[in-house]
C-alpha positions as CSV (number, residue, x, y, z in Angstrom):
1,X,242.4,141.6,72.4
2,X,242.7,144.7,74.6
3,X,245.8,145.5,76.5
4,X,245.4,144.8,80.0
5,X,246.7,147.4,82.4
6,X,248.8,146.1,85.3
7,X,247.3,147.1,88.6
8,X,249.7,148.6,91.1
9,X,247.7,149.3,94.3
10,X,250.6,151.1,96.0
11,X,250.8,153.8,93.4
12,X,248.2,156.5,93.1
13,X,246.3,156.8,89.8
14,X,248.2,158.7,87.1
15,X,245.5,161.3,86.8
16,X,245.9,162.4,90.5
17,X,249.6,163.4,90.4
18,X,249.6,166.8,92.1
19,X,252.1,168.4,94.5
20,X,255.2,166.8,93.2
21,X,257.2,170.0,93.5
22,X,256.0,170.5,97.1
23,X,257.1,167.1,98.1
24,X,260.5,167.6,96.4
25,X,261.0,170.9,98.2
26,X,260.0,169.4,101.5
27,X,262.4,166.5,101.0
28,X,265.2,168.8,100.2
29,X,264.5,170.9,103.3
30,X,264.4,167.8,105.5
31,X,267.7,166.6,104.0
32,X,269.3,170.0,104.7
33,X,268.1,169.9,108.3
34,X,269.4,166.4,108.7
35,X,272.8,167.3,107.5
36,X,273.0,170.4,109.8
37,X,272.0,168.2,112.7
38,X,274.6,165.7,111.8
39,X,277.4,168.2,111.6
40,X,276.4,169.8,114.9
41,X,276.1,166.4,116.6
42,X,279.5,165.2,115.3
43,X,281.1,168.5,116.6
44,X,279.5,168.1,120.0
45,X,280.4,164.4,120.2
46,X,284.0,165.1,119.3
47,X,284.1,167.9,121.9
48,X,282.7,165.7,124.6
49,X,285.1,162.8,123.8
50,X,288.1,165.2,123.9
51,X,286.9,166.6,127.2
52,X,286.5,163.2,128.7
53,X,289.9,162.1,127.6
54,X,291.5,165.2,129.0
55,X,289.7,164.7,132.3
56,X,290.9,161.2,132.6
57,X,294.5,162.3,131.8
58,X,294.2,165.0,134.5
59,X,292.8,162.5,137.0
60,X,295.8,160.2,136.5
61,X,298.3,163.0,137.0
62,X,296.5,164.1,140.2
63,X,296.5,160.5,141.5
64,X,300.3,160.3,140.8
65,X,300.8,163.5,142.9
66,X,298.7,162.1,145.8
67,X,300.9,159.0,146.1
68,X,303.8,161.1,147.5
69,X,303.4,161.0,151.3
70,X,306.0,160.7,154.0
71,X,306.0,157.0,154.8
72,X,307.5,157.4,158.3
73,X,304.8,159.8,159.3
74,X,302.2,157.5,157.7
75,X,303.4,154.7,160.0
76,X,302.4,156.8,163.0
77,X,299.0,157.5,161.4
78,X,299.8,161.1,160.3
79,X,299.5,162.3,156.7
80,X,302.4,164.6,155.7
81,X,302.6,165.4,152.0
82,X,306.0,165.4,150.2
83,X,304.8,168.3,148.0
84,X,308.0,168.8,145.9
85,X,307.9,165.1,144.8
86,X,304.2,165.3,144.3
87,X,304.4,168.4,142.1
88,X,307.2,166.8,140.1
89,X,305.2,163.6,139.6
90,X,302.1,165.6,138.6
91,X,304.0,167.6,136.0
92,X,305.6,164.4,134.7
93,X,302.3,162.6,134.3
94,X,300.7,165.7,132.8
95,X,303.4,165.7,130.1
96,X,303.0,162.0,129.5
97,X,299.2,161.9,129.4
98,X,298.7,165.0,127.3
99,X,301.6,164.4,125.0
100,X,303.7,167.5,126.0
101,X,307.4,168.1,125.5
102,X,309.8,169.0,128.4
103,X,308.7,172.7,128.1
104,X,305.0,171.8,128.4
105,X,304.2,172.5,124.8
106,X,302.0,170.0,122.8
107,X,303.9,167.6,120.6
108,X,302.8,167.2,117.0
109,X,299.9,164.8,116.6
110,X,298.9,165.2,120.3
111,X,295.4,165.8,121.7
112,X,296.0,169.4,122.6
113,X,296.8,172.3,120.3
114,X,297.9,174.7,123.1
115,X,299.8,174.2,126.3
116,X,297.6,173.5,129.3
117,X,297.6,176.1,132.1
118,X,297.8,174.7,135.7
119,X,295.9,177.2,137.8
120,X,296.1,175.3,141.1
121,X,297.7,172.2,142.5
122,X,296.9,172.1,146.2
123,X,297.7,169.5,148.8
124,X,294.6,169.8,151.1
125,X,294.1,168.7,154.6
126,X,291.0,170.1,156.4
127,X,289.9,170.2,160.0
128,X,286.8,168.1,159.3
129,X,285.4,166.2,156.4
130,X,283.6,166.4,154.0
131,X,284.8,169.8,153.2
132,X,284.0,172.0,150.2
133,X,286.8,173.9,148.5
134,X,285.8,176.9,146.4
135,X,288.3,178.5,144.0
136,X,287.9,181.1,141.3
137,X,290.0,180.7,138.1
138,X,290.5,183.3,135.4
139,X,290.7,181.8,131.9
140,X,292.3,183.8,129.2
141,X,293.7,186.3,131.8
142,X,294.7,189.6,130.4
143,X,292.8,189.4,127.2
144,X,289.5,190.9,126.0
145,X,288.0,187.4,126.3
146,X,288.9,187.0,130.0
147,X,286.4,184.8,131.8
148,X,286.1,183.9,135.5
149,X,285.1,180.4,136.4
150,X,284.2,179.1,139.8
151,X,285.2,175.6,140.8
152,X,283.5,173.9,143.8
153,X,285.1,170.6,144.9
154,X,284.0,168.4,147.8
155,X,286.8,166.4,149.5
156,X,286.2,163.5,151.8
157,X,289.6,163.2,153.2
158,X,293.2,164.5,152.7
159,X,293.3,165.2,149.0
160,X,295.2,166.7,146.1
161,X,293.2,169.1,144.1
162,X,294.2,170.2,140.6
163,X,292.5,172.8,138.4
164,X,293.8,173.0,134.9
165,X,292.7,175.0,131.8
166,X,293.0,173.2,128.5
167,X,292.1,174.7,125.1
168,X,289.9,172.8,122.7
169,X,289.0,173.7,119.2
170,X,285.2,174.4,119.0
171,X,283.8,175.6,115.7
172,X,287.3,176.6,114.5
173,X,288.3,178.6,117.6
174,X,290.4,177.5,120.6
175,X,288.1,177.7,123.7
176,X,289.3,177.3,127.3
177,X,287.8,174.5,129.3
178,X,288.5,174.4,133.0
179,X,288.8,170.9,134.5
180,X,289.2,170.0,138.1
181,X,290.4,166.7,139.6
182,X,290.5,165.4,143.2
183,X,292.6,162.5,144.4
184,X,292.1,161.4,148.0
185,X,294.3,159.5,150.4
186,X,292.5,157.3,152.8
187,X,294.0,155.1,155.5
188,X,292.3,151.8,156.1
């Protein structure tokens, strides 16, 4: 009785096994590319998530500043900012939202590694709306890596505009990111 060979149709015949090293090298190259893509993607996703959280924290602080208007003037239909109270509230919420101490430095375990730089906090009223506000901000001022960023913001009513520079670690280095926030006050 002869031995019967088991037929496996999904495998090629044993006599035609060529190119095994090429397939292995291609698989190793594909795996290396996949790992590099994964590392880059995770870095980019982390950066985007941190930027989004920072933007939301800045929006909350700007909104807190916009709540400080003179109530007596508002009763007559006029908008008069109480800028000192608005600035104090902005700084308070900025410290709370970003996890900063009383001096504005990041606390241990916080989202930021360097203190944020508030370039502008403006209480804006324009002659007509919508109005476009253009400001230039210098990031890393006074260093060899000084960069000028232009911020264009459209306001649709009396607004508080904040422009803040936060530093985020990208590929091992702290990079400045300029964020802007607008909080409008509308009477209805």
